C-alpha positions in Angstrom: -17.5 4.9 34.9 -15.4 1.8 35.3 -16.0 0.8 31.6 -15.2 4.3 30.3 -11.9 4.1 31.9 -11.2 0.9 30.4 -12.4 1.9 27.0 -9.3 4.2 26.3 -7.0 1.2 26.4 -6.0 -0.8 23.4 -5.1 -4.4 23.6 -1.5 -5.7 23.3 -0.4 -9.4 23.0 3.1 -10.4 23.6 4.4 -13.7 22.3 7.7 -15.3 23.0 9.0 -18.8 22.2 12.6 -19.5 22.8 14.9 -22.4 24.2 16.1 -19.8 26.5 12.7 -20.0 28.4 12.4 -22.7 31.0 9.0 -24.4 31.6 7.6 -23.4 35.0 9.6 -20.3 35.4 7.6 -16.9 35.7 7.7 -14.0 33.2 7.1 -10.6 34.8 6.1 -7.7 32.6 7.0 -4.5 34.2 6.6 -0.7 32.9 9.4 1.8 33.5 8.4 4.8 35.5 11.3 7.2 35.8 14.7 6.2 35.8 14.6 3.7 38.6 11.0 2.7 39.3 9.2 -0.3 37.6 5.6 -1.2 38.1 4.4 -4.8 37.5 1.9 -5.0 34.8 1.4 -8.8 34.3 2.8 -12.2 35.1 2.6 -15.6 33.2 4.1 -19.0 33.5 6.3 -20.3 30.7 5.0 -23.7 29.2 6.4 -25.3 26.1 9.2 -22.8 26.3 6.8 -20.2 25.4 4.9 -17.3 27.1 1.9 -15.4 26.3 0.8 -11.8 27.9 -2.0 -9.8 27.1 -3.3 -6.6 28.4 -4.2 -2.8 27.4 -2.2 0.4 27.2 -3.3 3.8 26.4 0.1 4.9 24.8 3.3 3.3 24.1 5.4 3.0 27.2 9.0 1.3 27.9 8.8 -2.0 29.5 11.0 -4.9 30.8 10.2 -8.5 30.4 11.9 -10.6 33.0 11.9 -14.4 33.1 13.3 -16.4 35.8 12.6 -19.0 38.7 10.3 -17.4 40.8 11.9 -18.9 43.9 15.0 -17.0 43.2 13.4 -13.7 42.6 12.0 -11.3 45.2 9.5 -9.1 43.7 9.3 -6.6 46.6 13.0 -5.8 46.6 13.9 -6.7 42.9 16.8 -9.2 44.2 17.7 -12.4 43.1 19.2 -15.3 45.0 22.9 -15.8 44.9 24.2 -18.3 42.5 20.9 -18.7 40.6 21.0 -18.9 36.7 20.9 -15.6 35.0 17.5 -14.3 34.4 16.1 -13.7 30.8 15.6 -10.0 30.3 14.2 -8.2 27.4 13.6 -4.3 27.2 10.6 -3.4 24.7 8.1 -0.7 23.9 4.6 -1.9 25.0 2.0 -0.6 22.5 -1.2 -1.8 21.1 -1.0 -4.8 18.9 1.0 -7.9 18.5 4.5 -7.9 19.9 6.8 -10.8 19.2 9.7 -10.8 21.5 13.0 -12.7 20.1 15.5 -13.8 22.5 19.2 -14.9 21.4 22.1 -15.8 23.4 25.1 -13.3 23.3 28.3 -14.6 24.9 27.5 -16.4 28.1 24.3 -14.2 28.8 21.1 -13.2 27.2 
C-alpha cells in the first residue's frame, strides 16, 4: 500500500549554484498551502556555493526556497534573528523534472 501511494509522485530535482549561497548554510524547501501556511518538504546543506534538492510531487505546487544560516532561523516560528544577513529567497513552481534556480542581486537584496 505504501508503494502505491509513492508511485503517483514524479521526481523533481532542484539545482542552484550562485555566489549568493554561502557554504554551510541551510536550504529549506517549503510548499505553500493557502495564503499564510508553509509546509517544509526538504532541506539541504549548501556546499561549493551550490545546492541540490530531490523529491517527488503529484502535481505542480507553489513553493519557496529559503537559504540562510540555520542558527539565525527558527523553523517553528519562521522568525530570523535580528541583525543577521538577509536570507536568500526564491519563489518557484515545484513540478516534475529538472528545475534550475538562478539567483541575482537586485539593489542591496536578493
